[in-house]
PDB file of the backbone (N, CA, C, O) and the ligand in Angstrom, with CONECT records:
HET     ZN  A 101       1
ATOM      1  N   MET A   1     115.614  90.377 101.160  1.00  0.00           N
ATOM      2  CA  MET A   1     116.554  89.326 100.763  1.00  0.00           C
ATOM      3  C   MET A   1     117.466  89.846  99.654  1.00  0.00           C
ATOM      4  O   MET A   1     117.002  90.451  98.688  1.00  0.00           O
ATOM      5  N   ARG A   2     118.731  89.611  99.801  1.00  0.00           N
ATOM      6  CA  ARG A   2     119.692  90.026  98.781  1.00  0.00           C
ATOM      7  C   ARG A   2     119.789  88.945  97.703  1.00  0.00           C
ATOM      8  O   ARG A   2     119.352  87.812  97.902  1.00  0.00           O
ATOM      9  N   ILE A   3     120.361  89.311  96.574  1.00  0.00           N
ATOM     10  CA  ILE A   3     120.528  88.348  95.484  1.00  0.00           C
ATOM     11  C   ILE A   3     121.343  87.154  95.971  1.00  0.00           C
ATOM     12  O   ILE A   3     121.012  86.008  95.665  1.00  0.00           O
ATOM     13  N   ARG A   4     122.404  87.418  96.728  1.00  0.00           N
ATOM     14  CA  ARG A   4     123.273  86.330  97.217  1.00  0.00           C
ATOM     15  C   ARG A   4     122.505  85.364  98.123  1.00  0.00           C
ATOM     16  O   ARG A   4     122.726  84.153  98.094  1.00  0.00           O
ATOM     17  N   GLU A   5     121.603  85.923  98.921  1.00  0.00           N
ATOM     18  CA  GLU A   5     120.788  85.075  99.800  1.00  0.00           C
ATOM     19  C   GLU A   5     119.819  84.214  98.991  1.00  0.00           C
ATOM     20  O   GLU A   5     119.619  83.038  99.295  1.00  0.00           O
ATOM     21  N   ALA A   6     119.227  84.803  97.972  1.00  0.00           N
ATOM     22  CA  ALA A   6     118.311  84.037  97.119  1.00  0.00           C
ATOM     23  C   ALA A   6     119.062  82.907  96.415  1.00  0.00           C
ATOM     24  O   ALA A   6     118.568  81.783  96.326  1.00  0.00           O
ATOM     25  N   GLN A   7     120.253  83.217  95.920  1.00  0.00           N
ATOM     26  CA  GLN A   7     121.049  82.185  95.248  1.00  0.00           C
ATOM     27  C   GLN A   7     121.450  81.093  96.237  1.00  0.00           C
ATOM     28  O   GLN A   7     121.447  79.911  95.893  1.00  0.00           O
ATOM     29  N   GLY A   8     121.792  81.478  97.451  1.00  0.00           N
ATOM     30  CA  GLY A   8     122.156  80.506  98.476  1.00  0.00           C
ATOM     31  C   GLY A   8     120.976  79.620  98.863  1.00  0.00           C
ATOM     32  O   GLY A   8     121.138  78.425  99.110  1.00  0.00           O
ATOM     33  N   MET A   9     119.792  80.218  98.912  1.00  0.00           N
ATOM     34  CA  MET A   9     118.599  79.439  99.204  1.00  0.00           C
ATOM     35  C   MET A   9     118.364  78.394  98.113  1.00  0.00           C
ATOM     36  O   MET A   9     118.059  77.239  98.410  1.00  0.00           O
ATOM     37  N   MET A  10     118.504  78.797  96.872  1.00  0.00           N
ATOM     38  CA  MET A  10     118.331  77.845  95.763  1.00  0.00           C
ATOM     39  C   MET A  10     119.400  76.749  95.831  1.00  0.00           C
ATOM     40  O   MET A  10     119.126  75.585  95.537  1.00  0.00           O
ATOM     41  N   ARG A  11     120.623  77.133  96.221  1.00  0.00           N
ATOM     42  CA  ARG A  11     121.696  76.140  96.354  1.00  0.00           C
ATOM     43  C   ARG A  11     121.336  75.105  97.423  1.00  0.00           C
ATOM     44  O   ARG A  11     121.507  73.902  97.226  1.00  0.00           O
ATOM     45  N   ALA A  12     120.837  75.597  98.553  1.00  0.00           N
ATOM     46  CA  ALA A  12     120.496  74.688  99.658  1.00  0.00           C
ATOM     47  C   ALA A  12     119.378  73.721  99.269  1.00  0.00           C
ATOM     48  O   ALA A  12     119.408  72.545  99.632  1.00  0.00           O
ATOM     49  N   ILE A  13     118.404  74.221  98.536  1.00  0.00           N
ATOM     50  CA  ILE A  13     117.249  73.389  98.181  1.00  0.00           C
ATOM     51  C   ILE A  13     117.552  72.456  97.010  1.00  0.00           C
ATOM     52  O   ILE A  13     117.151  71.292  97.026  1.00  0.00           O
ATOM     53  N   TYR A  14     118.261  72.962  95.988  1.00  0.00           N
ATOM     54  CA  TYR A  14     118.313  72.236  94.707  1.00  0.00           C
ATOM     55  C   TYR A  14     119.696  71.845  94.204  1.00  0.00           C
ATOM     56  O   TYR A  14     119.789  71.120  93.214  1.00  0.00           O
ATOM     57  N   TYR A  15     120.788  72.297  94.850  1.00  0.00           N
ATOM     58  CA  TYR A  15     122.098  72.065  94.219  1.00  0.00           C
ATOM     59  C   TYR A  15     122.375  70.578  93.995  1.00  0.00           C
ATOM     60  O   TYR A  15     123.003  70.214  93.000  1.00  0.00           O
ATOM     61  N   HIS A  16     121.918  69.716  94.902  1.00  0.00           N
ATOM     62  CA  HIS A  16     122.181  68.285  94.729  1.00  0.00           C
ATOM     63  C   HIS A  16     121.544  67.771  93.438  1.00  0.00           C
ATOM     64  O   HIS A  16     122.067  66.843  92.821  1.00  0.00           O
ATOM     65  N   LYS A  17     120.431  68.355  93.028  1.00  0.00           N
ATOM     66  CA  LYS A  17     119.794  67.967  91.761  1.00  0.00           C
ATOM     67  C   LYS A  17     120.388  68.748  90.589  1.00  0.00           C
ATOM     68  O   LYS A  17     120.664  68.185  89.530  1.00  0.00           O
ATOM     69  N   ASP A  18     120.582  70.061  90.797  1.00  0.00           N
ATOM     70  CA  ASP A  18     121.094  70.913  89.713  1.00  0.00           C
ATOM     71  C   ASP A  18     122.472  70.444  89.252  1.00  0.00           C
ATOM     72  O   ASP A  18     122.756  70.423  88.055  1.00  0.00           O
ATOM     73  N   SER A  19     123.314  70.075  90.193  1.00  0.00           N
ATOM     74  CA  SER A  19     124.680  69.677  89.825  1.00  0.00           C
ATOM     75  C   SER A  19     124.680  68.373  89.025  1.00  0.00           C
ATOM     76  O   SER A  19     125.516  68.184  88.142  1.00  0.00           O
ATOM     77  N   ARG A  20     123.744  67.480  89.335  1.00  0.00           N
ATOM     78  CA  ARG A  20     123.644  66.235  88.556  1.00  0.00           C
ATOM     79  C   ARG A  20     123.099  66.499  87.151  1.00  0.00           C
ATOM     80  O   ARG A  20     123.514  65.867  86.180  1.00  0.00           O
ATOM     81  N   ARG A  21     122.155  67.451  87.063  1.00  0.00           N
ATOM     82  CA  ARG A  21     121.544  67.773  85.762  1.00  0.00           C
ATOM     83  C   ARG A  21     122.570  68.409  84.833  1.00  0.00           C
ATOM     84  O   ARG A  21     122.601  68.132  83.634  1.00  0.00           O
ATOM     85  N   GLY A  22     123.419  69.275  85.417  1.00  0.00           N
ATOM     86  CA  GLY A  22     124.462  69.927  84.632  1.00  0.00           C
ATOM     87  C   GLY A  22     124.014  71.234  84.005  1.00  0.00           C
ATOM     88  O   GLY A  22     122.829  71.564  83.993  1.00  0.00           O
ATOM     89  N   ALA A  23     124.998  71.979  83.479  1.00  0.00           N
ATOM     90  CA  ALA A  23     124.750  73.333  82.974  1.00  0.00           C
ATOM     91  C   ALA A  23     123.825  73.340  81.764  1.00  0.00           C
ATOM     92  O   ALA A  23     122.904  74.154  81.703  1.00  0.00           O
ATOM     93  N   LYS A  24     124.048  72.453  80.805  1.00  0.00           N
ATOM     94  CA  LYS A  24     123.267  72.526  79.561  1.00  0.00           C
ATOM     95  C   LYS A  24     121.783  72.277  79.824  1.00  0.00           C
ATOM     96  O   LYS A  24     120.936  73.025  79.336  1.00  0.00           O
ATOM     97  N   ARG A  25     121.468  71.255  80.575  1.00  0.00           N
ATOM     98  CA  ARG A  25     120.052  70.953  80.820  1.00  0.00           C
ATOM     99  C   ARG A  25     119.419  71.970  81.767  1.00  0.00           C
ATOM    100  O   ARG A  25     118.226  72.250  81.660  1.00  0.00           O
ATOM    101  N   THR A  26     120.202  72.525  82.692  1.00  0.00           N
ATOM    102  CA  THR A  26     119.662  73.577  83.560  1.00  0.00           C
ATOM    103  C   THR A  26     119.379  74.829  82.737  1.00  0.00           C
ATOM    104  O   THR A  26     118.370  75.502  82.946  1.00  0.00           O
ATOM    105  N   TRP A  27     120.272  75.136  81.804  1.00  0.00           N
ATOM    106  CA  TRP A  27     120.053  76.265  80.897  1.00  0.00           C
ATOM    107  C   TRP A  27     118.798  76.037  80.062  1.00  0.00           C
ATOM    108  O   TRP A  27     118.047  76.981  79.819  1.00  0.00           O
ATOM    109  N   GLU A  28     118.555  74.807  79.619  1.00  0.00           N
ATOM    110  CA  GLU A  28     117.345  74.508  78.853  1.00  0.00           C
ATOM    111  C   GLU A  28     116.083  74.734  79.699  1.00  0.00           C
ATOM    112  O   GLU A  28     115.069  75.218  79.196  1.00  0.00           O
ATOM    113  N   TRP A  29     116.158  74.379  80.981  1.00  0.00           N
ATOM    114  CA  TRP A  29     115.029  74.658  81.874  1.00  0.00           C
ATOM    115  C   TRP A  29     114.810  76.164  82.017  1.00  0.00           C
ATOM    116  O   TRP A  29     113.670  76.628  82.015  1.00  0.00           O
ATOM    117  N   LEU A  30     115.888  76.920  82.140  1.00  0.00           N
ATOM    118  CA  LEU A  30     115.781  78.377  82.238  1.00  0.00           C
ATOM    119  C   LEU A  30     115.103  78.928  80.982  1.00  0.00           C
ATOM    120  O   LEU A  30     114.227  79.787  81.075  1.00  0.00           O
ATOM    121  N   LEU A  31     115.508  78.434  79.810  1.00  0.00           N
ATOM    122  CA  LEU A  31     114.885  78.900  78.569  1.00  0.00           C
ATOM    123  C   LEU A  31     113.388  78.600  78.558  1.00  0.00           C
ATOM    124  O   LEU A  31     112.588  79.428  78.123  1.00  0.00           O
ATOM    125  N   GLU A  32     113.016  77.421  79.035  1.00  0.00           N
ATOM    126  CA  GLU A  32     111.598  77.067  79.092  1.00  0.00           C
ATOM    127  C   GLU A  32     110.845  78.022  80.021  1.00  0.00           C
ATOM    128  O   GLU A  32     109.729  78.443  79.718  1.00  0.00           O
ATOM    129  N   GLU A  33     111.462  78.355  81.149  1.00  0.00           N
ATOM    130  CA  GLU A  33     110.799  79.286  82.075  1.00  0.00           C
ATOM    131  C   GLU A  33     110.699  80.682  81.483  1.00  0.00           C
ATOM    132  O   GLU A  33     109.713  81.378  81.724  1.00  0.00           O
ATOM    133  N   VAL A  34     111.684  81.105  80.722  1.00  0.00           N
ATOM    134  CA  VAL A  34     111.612  82.408  80.042  1.00  0.00           C
ATOM    135  C   VAL A  34     110.471  82.387  79.026  1.00  0.00           C
ATOM    136  O   VAL A  34     109.739  83.367  78.890  1.00  0.00           O
ATOM    137  N   ARG A  35     110.321  81.268  78.313  1.00  0.00           N
ATOM    138  CA  ARG A  35     109.220  81.143  77.352  1.00  0.00           C
ATOM    139  C   ARG A  35     107.875  81.225  78.083  1.00  0.00           C
ATOM    140  O   ARG A  35     106.949  81.889  77.616  1.00  0.00           O
ATOM    141  N   GLU A  36     107.773  80.543  79.238  1.00  0.00           N
ATOM    142  CA  GLU A  36     106.533  80.590  80.010  1.00  0.00           C
ATOM    143  C   GLU A  36     106.254  82.000  80.528  1.00  0.00           C
ATOM    144  O   GLU A  36     105.097  82.402  80.641  1.00  0.00           O
ATOM    145  N   LEU A  37     107.314  82.753  80.843  1.00  0.00           N
ATOM    146  CA  LEU A  37     107.138  84.151  81.246  1.00  0.00           C
ATOM    147  C   LEU A  37     106.535  84.946  80.090  1.00  0.00           C
ATOM    148  O   LEU A  37     105.647  85.773  80.293  1.00  0.00           O
ATOM    149  N   GLY A  38     107.017  84.691  78.892  1.00  0.00           N
ATOM    150  CA  GLY A  38     106.450  85.350  77.713  1.00  0.00           C
ATOM    151  C   GLY A  38     104.980  85.009  77.535  1.00  0.00           C
ATOM    152  O   GLY A  38     104.170  85.874  77.203  1.00  0.00           O
ATOM    153  N   ASP A  39     104.638  83.735  77.758  1.00  0.00           N
ATOM    154  CA  ASP A  39     103.234  83.320  77.659  1.00  0.00           C
ATOM    155  C   ASP A  39     102.386  84.048  78.700  1.00  0.00           C
ATOM    156  O   ASP A  39     101.269  84.475  78.409  1.00  0.00           O
ATOM    157  N   ALA A  40     102.922  84.188  79.914  1.00  0.00           N
ATOM    158  CA  ALA A  40     102.184  84.873  80.982  1.00  0.00           C
ATOM    159  C   ALA A  40     101.991  86.353  80.650  1.00  0.00           C
ATOM    160  O   ALA A  40     100.947  86.928  80.960  1.00  0.00           O
ATOM    161  N   LEU A  41     102.984  86.964  80.026  1.00  0.00           N
ATOM    162  CA  LEU A  41     102.849  88.362  79.603  1.00  0.00           C
ATOM    163  C   LEU A  41     101.703  88.498  78.603  1.00  0.00           C
ATOM    164  O   LEU A  41     100.920  89.446  78.659  1.00  0.00           O
ATOM    165  N   GLN A  42     101.622  87.539  77.692  1.00  0.00           N
ATOM    166  CA  GLN A  42     100.558  87.573  76.675  1.00  0.00           C
ATOM    167  C   GLN A  42      99.187  87.338  77.295  1.00  0.00           C
ATOM    168  O   GLN A  42      98.191  87.902  76.841  1.00  0.00           O
ATOM    169  N   SER A  43      99.135  86.496  78.344  1.00  0.00           N
ATOM    170  CA  SER A  43      97.853  86.090  78.913  1.00  0.00           C
ATOM    171  C   SER A  43      97.191  87.190  79.734  1.00  0.00           C
ATOM    172  O   SER A  43      95.966  87.226  79.846  1.00  0.00           O
ATOM    173  N   GLY A  44      97.989  88.085  80.307  1.00  0.00           N
ATOM    174  CA  GLY A  44      97.431  89.118  81.172  1.00  0.00           C
ATOM    175  C   GLY A  44      97.065  88.608  82.552  1.00  0.00           C
ATOM    176  O   GLY A  44      96.473  89.342  83.344  1.00  0.00           O
ATOM    177  N   ASP A  45      97.410  87.351  82.856  1.00  0.00           N
ATOM    178  CA  ASP A  45      97.136  86.754  84.168  1.00  0.00           C
ATOM    179  C   ASP A  45      98.231  87.199  85.143  1.00  0.00           C
ATOM    180  O   ASP A  45      99.360  86.717  85.062  1.00  0.00           O
ATOM    181  N   GLU A  46      97.908  88.109  86.057  1.00  0.00           N
ATOM    182  CA  GLU A  46      98.923  88.701  86.936  1.00  0.00           C
ATOM    183  C   GLU A  46      99.531  87.689  87.892  1.00  0.00           C
ATOM    184  O   GLU A  46     100.718  87.771  88.205  1.00  0.00           O
ATOM    185  N   ARG A  47      98.725  86.726  88.367  1.00  0.00           N
ATOM    186  CA  ARG A  47      99.278  85.695  89.270  1.00  0.00           C
ATOM    187  C   ARG A  47     100.253  84.802  88.517  1.00  0.00           C
ATOM    188  O   ARG A  47     101.315  84.460  89.038  1.00  0.00           O
ATOM    189  N   ALA A  48      99.900  84.428  87.303  1.00  0.00           N
ATOM    190  CA  ALA A  48     100.803  83.605  86.489  1.00  0.00           C
ATOM    191  C   ALA A  48     102.075  84.387  86.181  1.00  0.00           C
ATOM    192  O   ALA A  48     103.171  83.826  86.192  1.00  0.00           O
ATOM    193  N   LEU A  49     101.931  85.666  85.911  1.00  0.00           N
ATOM    194  CA  LEU A  49     103.091  86.508  85.589  1.00  0.00           C
ATOM    195  C   LEU A  49     104.070  86.535  86.763  1.00  0.00           C
ATOM    196  O   LEU A  49     105.269  86.333  86.573  1.00  0.00           O
ATOM    197  N   ALA A  50     103.569  86.782  87.968  1.00  0.00           N
ATOM    198  CA  ALA A  50     104.435  86.817  89.150  1.00  0.00           C
ATOM    199  C   ALA A  50     105.101  85.463  89.359  1.00  0.00           C
ATOM    200  O   ALA A  50     106.286  85.399  89.686  1.00  0.00           O
ATOM    201  N   SER A  51     104.353  84.387  89.174  1.00  0.00           N
ATOM    202  CA  SER A  51     104.896  83.041  89.345  1.00  0.00           C
ATOM    203  C   SER A  51     106.012  82.755  88.339  1.00  0.00           C
ATOM    204  O   SER A  51     107.022  82.143  88.683  1.00  0.00           O
ATOM    205  N   GLU A  52     105.826  83.194  87.115  1.00  0.00           N
ATOM    206  CA  GLU A  52     106.851  82.938  86.093  1.00  0.00           C
ATOM    207  C   GLU A  52     108.095  83.793  86.318  1.00  0.00           C
ATOM    208  O   GLU A  52     109.208  83.342  86.046  1.00  0.00           O
ATOM    209  N   PHE A  53     107.924  85.017  86.809  1.00  0.00           N
ATOM    210  CA  PHE A  53     109.106  85.812  87.175  1.00  0.00           C
ATOM    211  C   PHE A  53     109.901  85.072  88.255  1.00  0.00           C
ATOM    212  O   PHE A  53     111.130  85.011  88.199  1.00  0.00           O
ATOM    213  N   ALA A  54     109.187  84.510  89.237  1.00  0.00           N
ATOM    214  CA  ALA A  54     109.865  83.767  90.304  1.00  0.00           C
ATOM    215  C   ALA A  54     110.601  82.559  89.734  1.00  0.00           C
ATOM    216  O   ALA A  54     111.731  82.276  90.131  1.00  0.00           O
ATOM    217  N   ASP A  55     109.965  81.843  88.802  1.00  0.00           N
ATOM    218  CA  ASP A  55     110.608  80.672  88.204  1.00  0.00           C
ATOM    219  C   ASP A  55     111.863  81.060  87.423  1.00  0.00           C
ATOM    220  O   ASP A  55     112.881  80.372  87.501  1.00  0.00           O
ATOM    221  N   VAL A  56     111.794  82.147  86.678  1.00  0.00           N
ATOM    222  CA  VAL A  56     112.973  82.572  85.899  1.00  0.00           C
ATOM    223  C   VAL A  56     114.131  82.914  86.840  1.00  0.00           C
ATOM    224  O   VAL A  56     115.272  82.522  86.595  1.00  0.00           O
ATOM    225  N   LEU A  57     113.832  83.639  87.907  1.00  0.00           N
ATOM    226  CA  LEU A  57     114.887  83.977  88.865  1.00  0.00           C
ATOM    227  C   LEU A  57     115.446  82.719  89.522  1.00  0.00           C
ATOM    228  O   LEU A  57     116.657  82.599  89.704  1.00  0.00           O
ATOM    229  N   ALA A  58     114.571  81.783  89.876  1.00  0.00           N
ATOM    230  CA  ALA A  58     115.008  80.536  90.511  1.00  0.00           C
ATOM    231  C   ALA A  58     115.929  79.734  89.593  1.00  0.00           C
ATOM    232  O   ALA A  58     116.977  79.250  90.021  1.00  0.00           O
ATOM    233  N   TRP A  59     115.532  79.600  88.340  1.00  0.00           N
ATOM    234  CA  TRP A  59     116.361  78.809  87.413  1.00  0.00           C
ATOM    235  C   TRP A  59     117.632  79.547  87.032  1.00  0.00           C
ATOM    236  O   TRP A  59     118.653  78.909  86.775  1.00  0.00           O
ATOM    237  N   LEU A  60     117.599  80.871  86.990  1.00  0.00           N
ATOM    238  CA  LEU A  60     118.829  81.639  86.761  1.00  0.00           C
ATOM    239  C   LEU A  60     119.802  81.400  87.905  1.00  0.00           C
ATOM    240  O   LEU A  60     120.997  81.209  87.681  1.00  0.00           O
ATOM    241  N   ALA A  61     119.290  81.412  89.134  1.00  0.00           N
ATOM    242  CA  ALA A  61     120.135  81.150  90.300  1.00  0.00           C
ATOM    243  C   ALA A  61     120.677  79.726  90.269  1.00  0.00           C
ATOM    244  O   ALA A  61     121.844  79.499  90.584  1.00  0.00           O
ATOM    245  N   SER A  62     119.832  78.765  89.889  1.00  0.00           N
ATOM    246  CA  SER A  62     120.301  77.377  89.790  1.00  0.00           C
ATOM    247  C   SER A  62     121.426  77.246  88.780  1.00  0.00           C
ATOM    248  O   SER A  62     122.431  76.585  89.043  1.00  0.00           O
ATOM    249  N   LEU A  63     121.258  77.875  87.625  1.00  0.00           N
ATOM    250  CA  LEU A  63     122.303  77.796  86.592  1.00  0.00           C
ATOM    251  C   LEU A  63     123.590  78.455  87.087  1.00  0.00           C
ATOM    252  O   LEU A  63     124.681  77.931  86.862  1.00  0.00           O
ATOM    253  N   ALA A  64     123.470  79.582  87.748  1.00  0.00           N
ATOM    254  CA  ALA A  64     124.658  80.254  88.298  1.00  0.00           C
ATOM    255  C   ALA A  64     125.346  79.352  89.318  1.00  0.00           C
ATOM    256  O   ALA A  64     126.575  79.295  89.367  1.00  0.00           O
ATOM    257  N   ASN A  65     124.564  78.652  90.127  1.00  0.00           N
ATOM    258  CA  ASN A  65     125.158  77.725  91.095  1.00  0.00           C
ATOM    259  C   ASN A  65     125.916  76.604  90.392  1.00  0.00           C
ATOM    260  O   ASN A  65     127.016  76.243  90.810  1.00  0.00           O
ATOM    261  N   VAL A  66     125.346  76.060  89.345  1.00  0.00           N
ATOM    262  CA  VAL A  66     125.986  74.944  88.628  1.00  0.00           C
ATOM    263  C   VAL A  66     127.332  75.373  88.041  1.00  0.00           C
ATOM    264  O   VAL A  66     128.297  74.610  88.077  1.00  0.00           O
ATOM    265  N   VAL A  67     127.398  76.596  87.500  1.00  0.00           N
ATOM    266  CA  VAL A  67     128.644  77.041  86.855  1.00  0.00           C
ATOM    267  C   VAL A  67     129.529  77.874  87.782  1.00  0.00           C
ATOM    268  O   VAL A  67     130.603  78.318  87.376  1.00  0.00           O
ATOM    269  N   GLY A  68     129.083  78.092  89.036  1.00  0.00           N
ATOM    270  CA  GLY A  68     129.941  78.765  90.013  1.00  0.00           C
ATOM    271  C   GLY A  68     130.026  80.272  89.857  1.00  0.00           C
ATOM    272  O   GLY A  68     131.061  80.869  90.151  1.00  0.00           O
ATOM    273  N   VAL A  69     128.940  80.898  89.394  1.00  0.00           N
ATOM    274  CA  VAL A  69     128.911  82.363  89.284  1.00  0.00           C
ATOM    275  C   VAL A  69     128.153  82.935  90.474  1.00  0.00           C
ATOM    276  O   VAL A  69     127.060  82.476  90.806  1.00  0.00           O
ATOM    277  N   ASP A  70     128.750  83.952  91.119  1.00  0.00           N
ATOM    278  CA  ASP A  70     128.079  84.691  92.192  1.00  0.00           C
ATOM    279  C   ASP A  70     127.226  85.763  91.523  1.00  0.00           C
ATOM    280  O   ASP A  70     127.750  86.770  91.047  1.00  0.00           O
ATOM    281  N   LEU A  71     125.915  85.547  91.486  1.00  0.00           N
ATOM    282  CA  LEU A  71     125.014  86.449  90.763  1.00  0.00           C
ATOM    283  C   LEU A  71     125.078  87.886  91.284  1.00  0.00           C
ATOM    284  O   LEU A  71     125.090  88.835  90.500  1.00  0.00           O
ATOM    285  N   GLU A  72     125.117  88.039  92.596  1.00  0.00           N
ATOM    286  CA  GLU A  72     125.133  89.398  93.155  1.00  0.00           C
ATOM    287  C   GLU A  72     126.396  90.129  92.749  1.00  0.00           C
ATOM    288  O   GLU A  72     126.345  91.294  92.355  1.00  0.00           O
ATOM    289  N   GLU A  73     127.528  89.450  92.843  1.00  0.00           N
ATOM    290  CA  GLU A  73     128.798  90.076  92.453  1.00  0.00           C
ATOM    291  C   GLU A  73     128.787  90.409  90.958  1.00  0.00           C
ATOM    292  O   GLU A  73     129.198  91.496  90.553  1.00  0.00           O
ATOM    293  N   ALA A  74     128.314  89.462  90.148  1.00  0.00           N
ATOM    294  CA  ALA A  74     128.283  89.689  88.698  1.00  0.00           C
ATOM    295  C   ALA A  74     127.368  90.867  88.353  1.00  0.00           C
ATOM    296  O   ALA A  74     127.709  91.712  87.526  1.00  0.00           O
ATOM    297  N   PHE A  75     126.199  90.906  89.001  1.00  0.00           N
ATOM    298  CA  PHE A  75     125.227  91.963  88.699  1.00  0.00           C
ATOM    299  C   PHE A  75     125.770  93.330  89.100  1.00  0.00           C
ATOM    300  O   PHE A  75     125.696  94.289  88.331  1.00  0.00           O
ATOM    301  N   LEU A  76     126.319  93.409  90.319  1.00  0.00           N
ATOM    302  CA  LEU A  76     126.799  94.710  90.798  1.00  0.00           C
ATOM    303  C   LEU A  76     128.080  95.148  90.095  1.00  0.00           C
ATOM    304  O   LEU A  76     128.360  96.343  90.002  1.00  0.00           O
ATOM    305  N   THR A  77     128.846  94.199  89.606  1.00  0.00           N
ATOM    306  CA  THR A  77     130.032  94.563  88.816  1.00  0.00           C
ATOM    307  C   THR A  77     129.599  95.194  87.500  1.00  0.00           C
ATOM    308  O   THR A  77     130.170  96.190  87.055  1.00  0.00           O
ATOM    309  N   LYS A  78     128.583  94.602  86.885  1.00  0.00           N
ATOM    310  CA  LYS A  78     128.135  95.134  85.585  1.00  0.00           C
ATOM    311  C   LYS A  78     127.219  96.341  85.735  1.00  0.00           C
ATOM    312  O   LYS A  78     127.261  97.256  84.913  1.00  0.00           O
ATOM    313  N   TYR A  79     126.380  96.350  86.791  1.00  0.00           N
ATOM    314  CA  TYR A  79     125.411  97.433  86.999  1.00  0.00           C
ATOM    315  C   TYR A  79     125.621  98.064  88.374  1.00  0.00           C
ATOM    316  O   TYR A  79     124.829  97.850  89.292  1.00  0.00           O
ATOM    317  N   PRO A  80     126.703  98.848  88.508  1.00  0.00           N
ATOM    318  CA  PRO A  80     127.030  99.423  89.826  1.00  0.00           C
ATOM    319  C   PRO A  80     126.257 100.713  90.102  1.00  0.00           C
ATOM    320  O   PRO A  80     126.839 101.707  90.538  1.00  0.00           O
ATOM    321  N   GLY A  81     124.966 100.698  89.851  1.00  0.00           N
ATOM    322  CA  GLY A  81     124.148 101.886  90.123  1.00  0.00           C
ATOM    323  C   GLY A  81     124.157 102.890  88.996  1.00  0.00           C
ATOM    324  O   GLY A  81     123.708 104.023  89.164  1.00  0.00           O
ATOM    325  N   ARG A  82     124.669 102.480  87.841  1.00  0.00           N
ATOM    326  CA  ARG A  82     124.646 103.350  86.666  1.00  0.00           C
ATOM    327  C   ARG A  82     124.640 102.491  85.406  1.00  0.00           C
ATOM    328  O   ARG A  82     124.996 101.313  85.431  1.00  0.00           O
ATOM    329  N   CYS A  83     124.229 103.107  84.318  1.00  0.00           N
ATOM    330  CA  CYS A  83     124.161 102.397  83.037  1.00  0.00           C
ATOM    331  C   CYS A  83     125.584 102.010  82.607  1.00  0.00           C
ATOM    332  O   CYS A  83     126.470 102.866  82.585  1.00  0.00           O
ATOM    333  N   PRO A  84     125.817 100.725  82.264  1.00  0.00           N
ATOM    334  CA  PRO A  84     127.163 100.319  81.858  1.00  0.00           C
ATOM    335  C   PRO A  84     127.596 100.902  80.516  1.00  0.00           C
ATOM    336  O   PRO A  84     128.784 100.882  80.192  1.00  0.00           O
ATOM    337  N   LYS A  85     126.658 101.418  79.736  1.00  0.00           N
ATOM    338  CA  LYS A  85     127.027 101.984  78.421  1.00  0.00           C
ATOM    339  C   LYS A  85     127.335 103.475  78.497  1.00  0.00           C
ATOM    340  O   LYS A  85     128.400 103.914  78.065  1.00  0.00           O
ATOM    341  N   CYS A  86     126.406 104.253  79.045  1.00  0.00           N
ATOM    342  CA  CYS A  86     126.620 105.707  79.069  1.00  0.00           C
ATOM    343  C   CYS A  86     127.212 106.178  80.403  1.00  0.00           C
ATOM    344  O   CYS A  86     127.674 107.314  80.507  1.00  0.00           O
ATOM    345  N   GLY A  87     127.201 105.310  81.423  1.00  0.00           N
ATOM    346  CA  GLY A  87     127.815 105.645  82.697  1.00  0.00           C
ATOM    347  C   GLY A  87     126.984 106.535  83.595  1.00  0.00           C
ATOM    348  O   GLY A  87     127.450 106.949  84.656  1.00  0.00           O
ATOM    349  N   ARG A  88     125.756 106.838  83.187  1.00  0.00           N
ATOM    350  CA  ARG A  88     124.916 107.750  83.975  1.00  0.00           C
ATOM    351  C   ARG A  88     123.986 106.967  84.912  1.00  0.00           C
ATOM    352  O   ARG A  88     123.612 105.825  84.646  1.00  0.00           O
ATOM    353  N   ALA A  89     123.629 107.636  86.030  1.00  0.00           N
ATOM    354  CA  ALA A  89     122.728 107.009  87.005  1.00  0.00           C
ATOM    355  C   ALA A  89     121.334 106.841  86.416  1.00  0.00           C
ATOM    356  O   ALA A  89     120.626 105.900  86.773  1.00  0.00           O
ATOM    357  N   VAL A  90     120.934 107.719  85.536  1.00  0.00           N
ATOM    358  CA  VAL A  90     119.699 107.579  84.774  1.00  0.00           C
ATOM    359  C   VAL A  90     120.119 107.493  83.308  1.00  0.00           C
ATOM    360  O   VAL A  90     120.622 108.459  82.734  1.00  0.00           O
ATOM    361  N   CYS A  91     119.906 106.332  82.721  1.00  0.00           N
ATOM    362  CA  CYS A  91     120.394 106.060  81.366  1.00  0.00           C
ATOM    363  C   CYS A  91     119.980 107.154  80.375  1.00  0.00           C
ATOM    364  O   CYS A  91     118.823 107.569  80.310  1.00  0.00           O
ATOM    365  N   ALA A  92     120.980 107.599  79.610  1.00  0.00           N
ATOM    366  CA  ALA A  92     120.728 108.598  78.573  1.00  0.00           C
ATOM    367  C   ALA A  92     121.124 108.055  77.203  1.00  0.00           C
ATOM    368  O   ALA A  92     121.330 108.817  76.258  1.00  0.00           O
ATOM    369  N   CYS A  93     121.227 106.734  77.106  1.00  0.00           N
ATOM    370  CA  CYS A  93     121.565 106.129  75.822  1.00  0.00           C
ATOM    371  C   CYS A  93     120.422 106.376  74.823  1.00  0.00           C
ATOM    372  O   CYS A  93     119.251 106.389  75.202  1.00  0.00           O
ATOM    373  N   PRO A  94     120.771 106.566  73.570  1.00  0.00           N
ATOM    374  CA  PRO A  94     119.704 106.690  72.563  1.00  0.00           C
ATOM    375  C   PRO A  94     118.955 105.371  72.448  1.00  0.00           C
ATOM    376  O   PRO A  94     119.553 104.298  72.528  1.00  0.00           O
ATOM    377  N   THR A  95     117.649 105.458  72.259  1.00  0.00           N
ATOM    378  CA  THR A  95     116.846 104.227  72.171  1.00  0.00           C
ATOM    379  C   THR A  95     116.840 103.690  70.747  1.00  0.00           C
ATOM    380  O   THR A  95     116.218 102.662  70.478  1.00  0.00           O
TER     381      THR A  95
HETATM  382 ZN    ZN A 101     122.771 104.336  79.151  1.00  0.00          ZN2+
END
């Protein structure tokens, strides 16, 4: 599945709710899911970790749908197979 397909799937399932909720409250849900991802990282529960990664991606896609951003286009524009800072295929930026 491509990023665009995942975003389209989220649009089909949730856009009628996401659009009513609006960008600010959808962003707040995304923040909550990011926090839960952090909790899952701390817990060491691998099933919870995978579930929270899925939730973060789902809410990111929902937020992109609400504000009209094509996630795949945005991602590939910024990360076209190389580091956007040093321009190399394998990042050589100082850490
Ligand atoms: Zn780099």
